[in-house]
Kinemage of the C-alpha trace (Angstrom):
@kinemage 1
@onewidth
@group {chain A} dominant
@subgroup {mainchain}
@vectorlist {calphas} color= white
{ca unk a 1} P 76.914 230.396 -108.357
{ca unk a 2} L 72.790 231.375 -108.859
{ca unk a 3} L 72.042 235.354 -108.921
{ca unk a 4} L 70.636 236.447 -105.352
{ca unk a 5} L 66.795 236.828 -106.323
{ca unk a 6} L 65.413 240.018 -104.879
{ca unk a 7} L 62.114 241.863 -104.633
{ca unk a 8} L 62.352 243.117 -108.567
{ca unk a 9} L 62.927 239.080 -109.990
{ca unk a 10} L 60.400 237.862 -107.513
{ca unk a 11} L 57.733 239.981 -109.056
{ca unk a 12} L 58.039 239.473 -112.891
{ca unk a 13} L 58.527 235.554 -112.171
{ca unk a 14} L 55.314 235.852 -110.930
{ca unk a 15} L 53.818 237.716 -113.541
{ca unk a 16} L 55.659 235.424 -115.797
{ca unk a 17} L 54.651 233.111 -114.711
{ca unk a 18} L 51.039 233.828 -114.802
{ca unk a 19} L 51.106 234.830 -118.414
{ca unk a 20} L 53.055 231.678 -119.635
{ca unk a 21} L 50.375 229.781 -117.550
{ca unk a 22} L 47.344 232.003 -119.083
{ca unk a 23} L 48.918 231.209 -122.719
{ca unk a 24} L 48.912 227.545 -122.248
{ca unk a 25} L 45.243 227.266 -121.444
{ca unk a 26} L 44.587 229.598 -124.320
{ca unk a 27} L 46.527 226.986 -126.434
{ca unk a 28} L 44.549 224.261 -125.166
{ca unk a 29} L 47.895 222.655 -123.720
{ca unk a 30} L 46.800 221.385 -119.957
{ca unk a 31} L 43.541 220.410 -122.044
{ca unk a 32} L 42.267 216.971 -120.570
{ca unk a 33} L 44.046 215.046 -123.717
{ca unk a 34} L 47.035 217.135 -123.286
{ca unk a 35} L 48.298 213.695 -121.697
{ca unk a 36} L 47.459 211.413 -124.598
{ca unk a 37} L 50.539 210.123 -126.376
{ca unk a 38} L 51.624 211.289 -129.260
{ca unk a 39} L 51.691 208.175 -131.221
{ca unk a 40} L 48.317 208.129 -130.876
{ca unk a 41} L 45.678 209.093 -133.697
{ca unk a 42} L 44.458 213.501 -133.314
{ca unk a 43} L 41.070 213.502 -132.881
{ca unk a 44} L 39.760 215.080 -136.256
{ca unk a 45} L 35.826 215.765 -134.920
{ca unk a 46} L 36.344 218.679 -133.691
{ca unk a 47} L 36.602 219.580 -129.926
{ca unk a 48} L 33.349 221.705 -129.457
{ca unk a 49} L 31.236 219.433 -131.489
{ca unk a 50} L 32.320 216.572 -129.570
{ca unk a 51} L 32.000 218.871 -126.257
{ca unk a 52} L 28.443 220.063 -127.658
{ca unk a 53} L 27.233 216.344 -127.065
{ca unk a 54} L 28.738 215.161 -123.904
{ca unk a 55} L 26.140 215.784 -120.428
{ca unk a 56} L 27.543 215.646 -117.168
{ca unk a 57} L 26.339 217.775 -114.092
{ca unk a 58} L 27.328 221.114 -113.207
{ca unk a 59} L 28.856 219.712 -110.158
{ca unk a 60} L 30.700 215.886 -109.513
{ca unk a 61} L 29.596 215.323 -105.862
{ca unk a 62} L 29.819 212.245 -105.161
{ca unk a 63} L 33.176 211.135 -104.946
{ca unk a 64} L 32.585 208.145 -102.555
{ca unk a 65} L 31.875 205.762 -106.418
{ca unk a 66} L 33.415 206.789 -109.991
{ca unk a 67} L 31.807 208.987 -112.481
{ca unk a 68} L 29.656 206.894 -114.479
{ca unk a 69} L 30.024 207.360 -118.807
{ca unk a 70} L 26.567 205.761 -120.228
{ca unk a 71} L 27.396 205.399 -124.036
{ca unk a 72} L 24.032 204.537 -126.458
{ca unk a 73} L 23.143 202.158 -129.393
{ca unk a 74} L 22.100 201.870 -133.054
{ca unk a 75} L 19.368 204.797 -133.936
{ca unk a 76} L 19.471 206.262 -130.270
{ca unk a 77} L 20.318 209.255 -128.753
{ca unk a 78} L 21.630 209.876 -124.846
{ca unk a 79} L 17.861 211.104 -123.334
{ca unk a 80} L 15.995 208.049 -125.199
{ca unk a 81} L 18.535 204.997 -124.287
{ca unk a 82} L 19.361 206.210 -120.532
{ca unk a 83} L 17.171 208.716 -119.155
{ca unk a 84} L 14.122 206.503 -118.391
{ca unk a 85} L 16.201 203.797 -117.188
{ca unk a 86} L 19.162 203.294 -116.106
{ca unk a 87} L 20.416 207.172 -115.388
{ca unk a 88} L 18.107 207.497 -113.094
{ca unk a 89} L 18.582 204.754 -111.395
{ca unk a 90} L 22.380 204.795 -111.153
{ca unk a 91} L 21.247 208.530 -109.618
{ca unk a 92} L 19.649 206.802 -106.367
{ca unk a 93} L 22.090 204.994 -105.988
{ca unk a 94} L 24.414 208.041 -105.254
{ca unk a 95} L 26.589 207.865 -108.789
{ca unk a 96} L 27.138 210.791 -111.086
{ca unk a 97} L 26.438 209.647 -114.385
{ca unk a 98} L 27.251 211.383 -118.133
{ca unk a 99} L 26.277 210.521 -121.446
{ca unk a 100} L 27.049 211.174 -124.933
{ca unk a 101} L 25.028 211.749 -127.556
{ca unk a 102} L 26.963 210.106 -130.777
{ca unk a 103} L 26.755 212.118 -134.006
{ca unk a 104} L 24.240 211.687 -136.580
{ca unk a 105} L 21.976 208.988 -133.909
{ca unk a 106} L 25.148 206.955 -134.077
{ca unk a 107} L 24.580 205.237 -137.589
{ca unk a 108} L 27.650 206.581 -139.051
{ca unk a 109} L 31.538 205.413 -139.238
{ca unk a 110} L 31.853 203.873 -135.710
{ca unk a 111} L 35.538 205.221 -135.895
{ca unk a 112} L 34.231 208.765 -136.090
{ca unk a 113} L 31.619 208.413 -133.148
{ca unk a 114} L 34.807 206.115 -131.107
{ca unk a 115} L 36.231 210.327 -130.961
{ca unk a 116} L 33.603 211.342 -128.167
{ca unk a 117} L 33.950 208.629 -125.841
{ca unk a 118} L 37.909 209.412 -125.678
{ca unk a 119} L 36.577 213.138 -125.284
{ca unk a 120} L 34.346 211.871 -122.918
{ca unk a 121} L 36.622 210.037 -121.063
{ca unk a 122} L 39.980 212.417 -120.782
{ca unk a 123} L 37.008 214.984 -119.727
{ca unk a 124} L 34.962 213.764 -116.901
{ca unk a 125} L 38.435 211.972 -115.601
{ca unk a 126} L 40.406 216.160 -115.999
{ca unk a 127} L 36.764 217.433 -113.849
{ca unk a 128} L 37.614 214.217 -110.859
{ca unk a 129} L 40.780 212.907 -110.568
{ca unk a 130} L 39.081 209.290 -110.381
{ca unk a 131} L 38.567 206.564 -112.626
{ca unk a 132} L 35.644 206.440 -115.067
{ca unk a 133} L 33.316 203.352 -115.232
{ca unk a 134} L 32.221 203.115 -118.482
{ca unk a 135} L 28.043 201.587 -120.115
{ca unk a 136} L 27.735 200.971 -123.465
{ca unk a 137} L 24.362 199.733 -124.500
{ca unk a 138} L 23.771 197.478 -127.960
{ca unk a 139} L 25.809 199.670 -130.365
{ca unk a 140} L 27.277 201.255 -127.996
{ca unk a 141} L 29.493 198.321 -126.698
{ca unk a 142} L 31.926 199.244 -129.554
{ca unk a 143} L 33.339 203.072 -129.209
{ca unk a 144} L 34.893 202.940 -125.977
{ca unk a 145} L 36.137 199.160 -127.326
{ca unk a 146} L 37.386 200.878 -130.291
{ca unk a 147} L 38.692 203.832 -128.210
{ca unk a 148} L 40.728 201.487 -125.822
{ca unk a 149} L 42.492 199.748 -128.133
{ca unk a 150} L 43.581 202.728 -130.142
{ca unk a 151} L 44.084 205.575 -127.792
{ca unk a 152} L 45.361 203.371 -124.891
{ca unk a 153} L 45.738 205.969 -122.471
{ca unk a 154} L 42.457 205.348 -121.761
{ca unk a 155} L 43.259 202.012 -120.577
{ca unk a 156} L 44.909 203.935 -117.135
{ca unk a 157} L 41.867 206.332 -116.389
{ca unk a 158} L 39.122 202.912 -117.304
{ca unk a 159} L 37.847 201.308 -114.125
{ca unk a 160} L 35.096 199.201 -115.736
{ca unk a 161} L 33.973 198.450 -119.034
{ca unk a 162} L 30.494 196.684 -118.998
{ca unk a 163} L 28.421 195.657 -122.076
{ca unk a 164} L 24.976 195.130 -122.326
{ca unk a 165} L 23.880 193.227 -125.636
{ca unk a 166} L 27.176 194.528 -127.541
{ca unk a 167} L 26.674 192.785 -130.669
{ca unk a 168} L 31.258 192.381 -130.573
{ca unk a 169} L 31.237 190.233 -133.030
{ca unk a 170} L 28.837 190.659 -135.694
{ca unk a 171} L 24.784 190.934 -135.981
{ca unk a 172} L 22.632 189.227 -138.104
{ca unk a 173} L 20.708 192.413 -139.285
{ca unk a 174} L 23.665 194.133 -139.493
{ca unk a 175} L 24.006 190.792 -142.721
{ca unk a 176} L 20.845 190.693 -143.546
{ca unk a 177} L 20.557 194.734 -143.996
{ca unk a 178} L 23.481 194.627 -145.908
{ca unk a 179} L 22.642 192.640 -148.539
{ca unk a 180} L 21.458 195.671 -149.845
{ca unk a 181} L 22.648 199.221 -150.251
{ca unk a 182} L 22.882 200.463 -146.029
{ca unk a 183} L 23.649 202.574 -143.565
{ca unk a 184} L 27.714 202.721 -141.903
{ca unk a 185} L 27.780 201.535 -138.415
{ca unk a 186} L 25.566 198.769 -139.999
{ca unk a 187} L 27.921 197.960 -142.215
{ca unk a 188} L 30.463 197.722 -139.693
{ca unk a 189} L 28.066 195.689 -137.590
{ca unk a 190} L 28.225 192.675 -140.365
{ca unk a 191} L 30.169 189.532 -138.956
{ca unk a 192} L 33.005 189.939 -142.027
{ca unk a 193} L 33.130 193.186 -141.595
{ca unk a 194} L 36.531 194.996 -141.432
{ca unk a 195} L 35.530 196.895 -138.537
{ca unk a 196} L 34.899 193.847 -136.336
{ca unk a 197} L 37.900 192.686 -137.256
{ca unk a 198} L 40.365 195.319 -137.643
{ca unk a 199} L 38.573 195.161 -133.336
{ca unk a 200} L 38.597 191.800 -132.291
{ca unk a 201} L 42.102 191.076 -133.829
{ca unk a 202} L 44.260 190.729 -131.174
{ca unk a 203} L 43.587 191.454 -127.322
{ca unk a 204} L 39.968 191.986 -127.190
{ca unk a 205} L 40.121 193.429 -123.198
{ca unk a 206} L 43.225 195.714 -123.837
{ca unk a 207} L 44.294 197.648 -120.073
{ca unk a 208} L 44.084 196.293 -116.800
{ca unk a 209} L 40.434 197.668 -117.339
{ca unk a 210} L 37.478 194.961 -115.663
{ca unk a 211} L 35.265 194.299 -118.233
{ca unk a 212} L 31.551 193.099 -118.488
{ca unk a 213} L 29.043 191.871 -120.726
{ca unk a 214} L 26.085 191.075 -120.228
{ca unk a 215} L 23.825 189.304 -122.535
{ca unk a 216} L 20.283 187.386 -122.886
{ca unk a 217} L 18.926 184.186 -124.952
{ca unk a 218} L 15.550 185.870 -125.146
{ca unk a 219} L 17.373 188.829 -127.478
{ca unk a 220} L 15.342 189.526 -130.577
{ca unk a 221} L 18.301 191.071 -131.828
{ca unk a 222} L 20.849 189.849 -131.200
{ca unk a 223} L 20.157 186.305 -132.207
{ca unk a 224} L 23.418 184.674 -132.030
{ca unk a 225} L 24.052 185.737 -127.983
{ca unk a 226} L 27.301 184.377 -127.515
{ca unk a 227} L 28.406 187.577 -130.231
{ca unk a 228} L 28.392 189.230 -127.322
{ca unk a 229} L 31.012 187.228 -125.456
{ca unk a 230} L 34.623 189.285 -124.865
{ca unk a 231} L 37.822 186.698 -124.734
{ca unk a 232} L 39.206 188.070 -120.967
{ca unk a 233} L 36.100 189.019 -120.171
{ca unk a 234} L 33.812 188.388 -117.187
{ca unk a 235} L 30.603 187.198 -119.561
{ca unk a 236} L 27.419 186.671 -118.065
{ca unk a 237} L 24.081 185.266 -119.526
{ca unk a 238} L 21.044 186.688 -117.605
{ca unk a 239} L 19.365 183.720 -117.544
{ca unk a 240} L 22.229 182.304 -115.699
{ca unk a 241} L 21.373 184.981 -112.989
{ca unk a 242} L 17.804 183.998 -113.303
{ca unk a 243} L 16.895 181.054 -115.234
{ca unk a 244} L 13.444 181.956 -117.415
{ca unk a 245} L 14.027 185.638 -117.335
{ca unk a 246} L 12.815 187.332 -121.160
{ca unk a 247} L 14.715 189.957 -121.708
{ca unk a 248} L 14.627 191.613 -125.143
{ca unk a 249} L 17.591 193.592 -126.329
{ca unk a 250} L 14.597 196.807 -125.398
{ca unk a 251} L 14.056 195.364 -122.150
{ca unk a 252} L 18.212 195.267 -121.015
{ca unk a 253} L 17.987 199.372 -120.302
{ca unk a 254} L 16.041 199.051 -117.687
{ca unk a 255} L 15.355 195.309 -116.010
{ca unk a 256} L 16.176 194.856 -112.684
{ca unk a 257} L 17.817 191.829 -112.760
{ca unk a 258} L 20.654 193.094 -115.741
{ca unk a 259} L 20.764 196.837 -113.293
{ca unk a 260} L 21.967 194.404 -110.174
{ca unk a 261} L 25.178 192.721 -111.817
{ca unk a 262} L 25.919 196.100 -113.933
{ca unk a 263} L 26.074 198.062 -109.928
{ca unk a 264} L 27.631 194.659 -108.267
{ca unk a 265} L 30.868 195.295 -111.391
{ca unk a 266} L 30.357 199.400 -109.898
{ca unk a 267} L 30.883 198.828 -106.292
{ca unk a 268} L 33.844 196.419 -106.025
{ca unk a 269} L 36.938 195.667 -107.661
{ca unk a 270} L 37.075 193.873 -111.017
{ca unk a 271} L 34.361 192.644 -112.958
{ca unk a 272} L 30.869 191.526 -111.900
{ca unk a 273} L 30.722 187.917 -109.897
{ca unk a 274} L 26.830 186.836 -109.828
{ca unk a 275} L 28.103 184.591 -106.353
{ca unk a 276} L 27.593 188.447 -104.820
{ca unk a 277} L 24.068 189.144 -105.562
{ca unk a 278} L 21.268 188.765 -102.606
{ca unk a 279} L 19.081 185.774 -102.979
{ca unk a 280} L 16.900 188.142 -103.996
{ca unk a 281} L 18.389 189.337 -106.943
{ca unk a 282} L 15.944 187.828 -109.414
{ca unk a 283} L 12.043 189.456 -107.197
{ca unk a 284} L 13.113 193.175 -109.026
{ca unk a 285} L 11.488 193.656 -112.512
{ca unk a 286} L 12.946 196.410 -113.311
{ca unk a 287} L 15.771 199.006 -112.250
{ca unk a 288} L 15.154 201.134 -109.189
{ca unk a 289} L 13.291 203.975 -109.878
{ca unk a 290} L 12.469 202.933 -113.333
{ca unk a 291} L 8.491 201.988 -113.893
{ca unk a 292} L 6.394 200.523 -116.353
{ca unk a 293} L 5.275 203.643 -117.695
{ca unk a 294} L 8.313 204.624 -118.415
{ca unk a 295} L 9.495 201.342 -120.059
{ca unk a 296} L 6.558 201.262 -121.987
{ca unk a 297} L 8.133 205.273 -122.888
{ca unk a 298} L 11.224 203.816 -123.561
{ca unk a 299} L 10.402 201.024 -125.586
{ca unk a 300} L 8.098 202.905 -128.117
{ca unk a 301} L 10.396 205.652 -128.386
{ca unk a 302} L 13.402 203.789 -129.596
{ca unk a 303} L 11.290 202.848 -132.262
{ca unk a 304} L 10.428 206.189 -133.435
{ca unk a 305} L 14.421 206.790 -132.736
{ca unk a 306} L 15.058 204.175 -135.293
{ca unk a 307} L 12.254 205.751 -138.277
{ca unk a 308} L 14.246 208.996 -137.097
{ca unk a 309} L 17.724 206.989 -138.555
{ca unk a 310} L 16.215 206.636 -141.206
{ca unk a 311} L 17.543 210.085 -143.303
{ca unk a 312} L 20.536 209.241 -142.125
{ca unk a 313} L 23.343 208.756 -145.277
{ca unk a 314} L 22.743 205.116 -146.965
{ca unk a 315} L 26.247 203.563 -149.107
{ca unk a 316} L 26.450 199.906 -150.413
{ca unk a 317} L 30.452 199.955 -149.387
{ca unk a 318} L 31.665 199.711 -145.742
{ca unk a 319} L 33.393 203.513 -144.226
{ca unk a 320} L 37.560 202.867 -144.699
{ca unk a 321} L 39.593 201.542 -141.933
{ca unk a 322} L 41.195 204.077 -140.191
{ca unk a 323} L 45.025 204.263 -140.742
{ca unk a 324} L 45.932 203.770 -137.525
{ca unk a 325} L 43.683 200.653 -137.222
{ca unk a 326} L 45.024 199.253 -140.328
{ca unk a 327} L 47.979 196.290 -139.502
């Protein structure tokens, strides 16, 4: 028979419970990643370093929509890639927007950069209790795909994964540049890289996540535009939505028709469906809130960022696969 629970015992229990809770928080037992399966890889990058690179609103004020996480591409930053285009456009549509500054302007090992996505999704999910929608541009499609594959607990925390002009099966620029010493992420985007072979082995769209890819036949960087297509995803070529439309690699970041496809995916169950778009879907040259000066500034800014990115380490070998990715 259980001993009666007198008032002194209750006071002691409350104090002990509070002490345990404080200790648990101090030790990190209640951190966003606490639900991560023991069989998943531990994050190698210090949590404080990752947290300093995550940008989110102080308050998530739009419960009617899932929060959106934006992942930038090669040589860029969160601000240069998104803050003149998608970030304000999405905010104007009632979305809470988060972003990440990937390390070394995403010129380093994509495997390491993917840890930032893992942490960001866990933090946003913990803060909101809602699934996260991810939008990645260019190389920024690879980090979330890697994270979803090798940290599968994220598959229940992500609703939509939307890729804009992704080099998912390799890019000619990687093959060309890496004939000579090149930077780590470029070597990983070669068609025959160990990284892409590991990423694309097996299910390319794992879990219950809704995958949408958007590509353009007039992309000047992703010349083999079908590289952006994923088995199991809704793969959309922008010229099939708006015949004759010219959308380049950078202009995918502010094109009005592409933005309509993206918001269709965000606002419906499942991936994007061009058949749901309104009749005037091709009339908007630019995404909402984006003006011609914004588009020009964003385009010029990517060139400046490319120059800044030259400072990061060059090598002759692709980074070795992490042990967890070796078959």
